[in-house]
C-alpha positions as CSV (number, residue, x, y, z in Angstrom):
1,X,-34.8,-3.2,-48.1
2,X,-32.8,-4.5,-45.3
3,X,-29.9,-2.3,-46.3
4,X,-32.0,0.7,-46.3
5,X,-33.3,-0.3,-42.8
6,X,-29.8,-0.9,-41.7
7,X,-28.5,2.4,-42.9
8,X,-31.5,4.6,-41.6
9,X,-30.8,2.7,-38.1
10,X,-27.3,3.5,-38.1
11,X,-28.2,7.1,-39.2
12,X,-30.4,7.4,-36.1
13,X,-27.6,5.8,-33.6
14,X,-25.0,8.4,-35.1
15,X,-27.5,11.3,-34.8
16,X,-28.3,10.3,-30.9
17,X,-24.5,9.9,-30.4
18,X,-23.7,13.5,-31.8
19,X,-26.5,15.0,-30.0
20,X,-25.7,13.3,-26.7
21,X,-22.0,14.4,-27.0
22,X,-22.7,18.1,-27.8
23,X,-20.9,20.5,-25.8
24,X,-23.1,22.0,-23.0
25,X,-22.9,24.8,-20.4
26,X,-23.9,23.5,-17.2
27,X,-24.2,25.4,-13.9
28,X,-24.4,22.9,-10.8
29,X,-23.8,23.1,-7.3
30,X,-24.9,21.5,-3.7
31,X,-26.0,18.3,-3.7
32,X,-25.7,17.7,-7.5
33,X,-28.4,20.7,-8.1
34,X,-28.5,21.7,-11.7
35,X,-29.4,25.5,-12.4
36,X,-29.2,25.2,-15.8
37,X,-27.9,23.5,-19.1
38,X,-27.7,24.6,-22.5
39,X,-26.0,24.2,-25.8
40,X,-22.6,25.8,-25.7
41,X,-23.1,27.3,-28.9
42,X,-26.0,29.2,-27.9
43,X,-23.7,31.1,-25.4
44,X,-23.1,34.5,-26.5
45,X,-22.6,36.1,-23.2
46,X,-21.5,34.9,-19.7
47,X,-21.5,37.4,-16.8
48,X,-20.7,36.8,-13.1
49,X,-21.8,39.4,-10.7
50,X,-21.1,39.7,-6.9
51,X,-20.6,42.1,-3.9
52,X,-16.9,42.0,-3.2
53,X,-16.4,40.5,0.1
54,X,-13.9,43.0,1.8
55,X,-14.6,46.1,-0.2
56,X,-18.6,45.6,-0.2
57,X,-18.8,47.0,-3.7
58,X,-20.3,45.2,-7.0
59,X,-17.9,43.4,-9.1
60,X,-18.8,42.2,-12.7
61,X,-16.9,39.8,-14.7
62,X,-17.6,39.2,-18.5
63,X,-16.6,36.0,-20.1
64,X,-16.8,34.4,-23.4
65,X,-16.5,30.5,-24.5
66,X,-12.8,29.8,-25.4
67,X,-12.2,29.0,-28.8
68,X,-11.4,25.5,-28.1
69,X,-15.1,25.1,-26.7
70,X,-13.8,23.5,-23.5
71,X,-13.6,26.4,-21.2
72,X,-14.1,30.2,-20.6
73,X,-12.1,33.4,-21.3
74,X,-12.2,36.4,-18.7
75,X,-12.4,39.2,-21.0
76,X,-13.2,42.3,-18.6
77,X,-13.8,43.4,-15.1
78,X,-16.0,46.1,-13.8
79,X,-15.6,47.1,-10.2
80,X,-16.0,50.3,-8.1
81,X,-13.0,50.6,-5.5
82,X,-9.4,49.4,-5.4
83,X,-8.5,46.7,-3.0
84,X,-7.5,43.0,-2.3
85,X,-8.3,40.7,-5.3
86,X,-9.0,43.5,-7.8
87,X,-7.0,43.8,-11.0
88,X,-5.0,47.0,-11.3
89,X,-1.6,46.3,-12.9
90,X,-0.9,46.8,-16.4
91,X,-0.1,43.3,-16.9
92,X,-3.9,42.5,-16.1
93,X,-5.3,44.3,-19.1
94,X,-6.1,47.8,-20.3
95,X,-7.3,49.7,-17.4
96,X,-9.6,52.7,-17.6
97,X,-12.2,54.7,-15.5
98,X,-15.7,55.8,-16.6
99,X,-17.4,57.8,-13.9
100,X,-17.3,55.8,-10.6
101,X,-16.5,52.4,-12.4
102,X,-13.3,50.9,-12.9
103,X,-12.9,48.8,-16.0
104,X,-10.0,46.3,-16.8
105,X,-10.3,45.2,-20.5
106,X,-8.3,43.0,-22.8
107,X,-7.6,40.5,-20.0
108,X,-7.6,37.3,-21.9
109,X,-7.5,34.9,-18.9
110,X,-8.3,31.2,-19.8
111,X,-10.2,29.1,-17.1
112,X,-11.1,25.4,-18.0
113,X,-14.0,25.5,-15.7
114,X,-15.2,28.1,-12.8
115,X,-15.8,27.3,-9.4
116,X,-17.7,29.6,-7.2
117,X,-19.1,29.7,-3.5
118,X,-21.8,31.7,-2.4
119,X,-21.1,34.0,0.7
120,X,-23.0,35.9,3.2
121,X,-23.9,39.4,1.5
122,X,-22.3,38.7,-1.8
123,X,-25.2,38.3,-3.8
124,X,-23.5,35.9,-6.5
125,X,-25.4,35.8,-9.6
126,X,-24.5,34.4,-12.9
127,X,-26.1,35.7,-16.2
128,X,-26.1,33.8,-19.3
129,X,-27.0,35.7,-22.7
130,X,-30.1,37.6,-21.0
131,X,-31.1,35.2,-18.3
132,X,-30.0,36.0,-14.7
133,X,-29.6,33.0,-12.0
134,X,-29.4,34.6,-8.5
135,X,-27.3,31.7,-7.1
136,X,-27.2,33.2,-3.8
137,X,-30.8,32.5,-3.6
138,X,-30.5,28.8,-4.8
139,X,-27.7,27.7,-2.7
140,X,-26.7,28.1,0.9
141,X,-23.6,30.2,1.9
142,X,-20.5,28.6,1.2
143,X,-21.8,26.0,-1.2
144,X,-19.5,25.4,-4.4
145,X,-21.0,26.0,-7.6
146,X,-19.3,24.8,-11.0
147,X,-19.6,26.4,-14.4
148,X,-18.2,23.9,-17.0
149,X,-18.5,22.8,-20.5
150,X,-19.5,19.4,-20.5
151,X,-20.9,16.9,-23.4
152,X,-24.9,16.8,-22.7
153,X,-24.7,13.1,-21.4
154,X,-22.7,14.2,-18.4
155,X,-25.6,16.6,-17.4
156,X,-27.8,13.5,-16.9
157,X,-25.0,11.7,-15.1
158,X,-25.1,14.9,-12.5
159,X,-28.9,14.1,-12.0
160,X,-28.2,10.6,-11.3
161,X,-25.3,10.7,-9.0
């Protein structure tokens, strides 16, 4: 009977450790304000949308989680004007135009984490799967926002620090 209790206790402890260390997508910023946390395996799409600070046109960037599970891959960018900071070289990916939209696909750019800042008039939003997070409404202009893949227990530490 003692052996069964010991094994059951060990299984509970191992299960808790496993659950606490599962990779999660975490969006946080400002004074340790967490916007959202979800298990990374549940993330199908990650989209960042903003108004370009110079061109004043909408830009959408489409990401997926990297195969290593520790970062992100920028796959595509959609925008409406050429200019500073917008991809256009053949080395950037596959370029095409659909109507008034310029699309750069096959970008395959890896990022370990994404650091963003809200700005005046940029209307920075993040869309995870089908849920939209209007970061420009949550944070003051100029605040840093981090999007990372972290173990679940680190999301609790962010709340405590």
